[in-house]
Backbone as numpy.savetxt, mean C-alpha at the origin, in Angstrom:
# Nx Ny Nz CAx CAy CAz Cx Cy Cz
-5.60 -17.95 -2.75 -6.17 -16.41 -3.30 -7.11 -15.82 -1.57
-6.95 -15.11 -1.30 -8.23 -14.09 -0.23 -8.94 -13.27 -0.86
-9.92 -13.47 -0.65 -10.91 -12.82 -1.02 -11.91 -12.09 -0.15
-11.87 -10.84 0.18 -12.44 -9.92 1.20 -13.26 -9.14 0.52
-14.55 -8.95 1.23 -15.61 -8.22 0.79 -15.50 -7.19 1.59
-15.53 -5.57 1.56 -15.39 -4.18 1.77 -16.17 -3.36 1.17
-17.15 -2.32 1.48 -18.04 -1.61 0.96 -17.18 -0.10 0.57
-17.65 0.71 -0.24 -17.25 2.01 -0.79 -16.21 2.38 0.58
-16.75 2.51 1.25 -16.34 3.84 2.76 -14.94 2.98 3.08
-15.54 1.65 3.60 -14.11 0.74 3.83 -13.49 1.24 3.18
-13.40 0.62 1.79 -12.39 0.65 0.49 -11.43 2.04 0.64
-12.84 3.51 0.67 -11.58 4.45 0.98 -11.03 4.98 2.29
-11.38 4.08 2.79 -10.56 4.76 4.38 -9.44 3.32 3.92
-9.42 2.38 3.55 -7.92 1.39 3.80 -7.35 2.07 2.36
-7.49 2.80 1.18 -7.08 3.44 0.49 -6.05 4.53 1.36
-6.93 5.06 2.04 -6.11 6.13 2.55 -5.14 5.94 3.68
-5.66 4.83 4.45 -4.56 3.97 5.25 -3.25 3.62 4.78
-3.42 3.23 3.49 -2.57 2.68 2.64 -1.73 3.52 2.18
-2.21 4.80 1.83 -1.30 6.20 1.22 -0.47 6.85 2.11
-1.10 6.89 3.49 -0.22 7.59 4.49 1.07 6.61 5.17
0.57 5.07 5.10 1.48 4.39 5.58 2.87 4.11 4.52
2.58 4.25 2.98 3.54 4.20 1.65 4.33 5.61 2.11
3.59 6.79 2.47 4.53 7.96 3.03 5.48 7.92 3.62
5.13 7.16 5.02 5.46 7.10 6.07 6.47 5.92 5.99
6.32 4.58 4.98 7.48 4.00 4.91 8.43 4.54 3.50
8.09 5.48 2.75 9.04 5.76 1.97 10.05 6.63 2.85
9.85 7.38 3.54 10.47 8.41 4.76 11.67 7.11 5.45
11.33 5.96 5.86 12.21 5.15 6.66 12.62 5.01 5.77
12.90 4.27 4.34 13.31 4.17 3.56 14.91 5.15 3.57
14.26 6.26 3.04 15.20 7.30 2.69 15.96 7.27 3.53
15.73 7.33 5.14 16.48 8.02 6.46 17.23 6.20 6.69
17.10 5.13 6.22 17.42 4.03 6.47 19.18 3.76 6.11
20.26 3.66 6.84 21.27 4.02 6.79 21.92 2.13 6.16
20.85 1.25 6.85 21.43 -0.41 7.10 20.89 -1.22 5.45
22.07 -1.70 4.93 21.84 -2.02 3.62 21.21 -3.35 4.13
21.07 -4.07 4.89 20.64 -4.99 5.28 18.76 -4.58 5.61
18.45 -3.65 5.90 16.85 -3.13 6.10 16.42 -2.68 4.52
16.82 -1.96 4.40 16.37 -1.46 2.67 15.92 -2.37 1.96
16.36 -3.80 1.76 15.78 -4.72 0.81 14.11 -4.96 0.74
14.25 -5.67 2.34 12.83 -5.59 2.84 11.58 -4.35 2.67
12.70 -3.10 3.24 11.49 -2.09 3.25 11.13 -1.93 1.76
12.14 -2.29 0.83 11.70 -1.60 -0.56 10.49 -2.55 -1.16
10.95 -4.28 -1.02 9.79 -4.76 -1.17 8.18 -4.28 -0.29
8.01 -4.40 0.75 6.86 -3.57 1.33 6.29 -2.93 0.31
6.89 -1.49 0.07 6.55 -0.87 -0.88 6.35 -0.91 -1.89
6.91 -1.82 -2.83 6.39 -2.24 -4.20 5.05 -3.09 -3.38
4.79 -3.96 -2.45 3.63 -4.77 -2.14 2.24 -4.00 -1.95
2.52 -2.61 -1.38 1.86 -1.70 -0.84 1.31 -0.83 -2.17
2.66 -0.43 -3.44 1.78 0.18 -4.21 0.44 -0.91 -4.75
1.20 -2.16 -5.04 0.23 -3.25 -5.65 -0.93 -3.34 -5.09
-1.10 -2.97 -4.18 -2.74 -2.83 -3.57 -2.98 -1.87 -3.64
-2.83 -0.77 -3.83 -2.88 0.32 -3.72 -3.75 0.36 -5.36
-2.90 0.01 -6.34 -3.38 -0.39 -7.67 -4.63 -1.22 -7.96
-5.04 -2.51 -7.08 -5.60 -3.13 -7.18 -6.94 -2.14 -6.67
-6.70 -1.65 -5.34 -7.88 -0.79 -5.01 -8.60 0.48 -6.17
-7.41 0.81 -6.94 -7.79 1.93 -7.90 -8.73 1.22 -9.25
-8.37 -0.25 -9.01 -8.67 -0.88 -10.60 -10.22 -1.16 -10.20
-9.98 -1.79 -8.93 -11.99 -2.27 -8.08 -12.41 -0.81 -8.62
-11.70 0.74 -7.85 -13.19 1.45 -8.55 -13.23 1.93 -9.76
-12.07 1.88 -10.46 -12.56 2.09 -11.98 -13.25 1.35 -12.41
-12.99 -0.08 -12.15 -14.52 -1.10 -12.69 -15.95 -1.09 -11.93
-16.15 -0.15 -11.39 -17.00 0.49 -10.78 -18.00 -1.37 -10.30
-16.68 -1.80 -9.68 -16.94 -2.99 -8.48 -17.29 -2.60 -7.09
């Protein structure tokens, strides 16, 4: 496991960047016609969602 220390401003910017990327990724998944390409993109979407949940959990815990 890797631990990264970031301050509140960095955390907000990271969350925002991930949200924008997730939006773009969802559009790419929707537009992708290749059956070989969709599973890795969907896996990436799941990972990004997990990262956003972790960021929110830290925010709620006040850490």
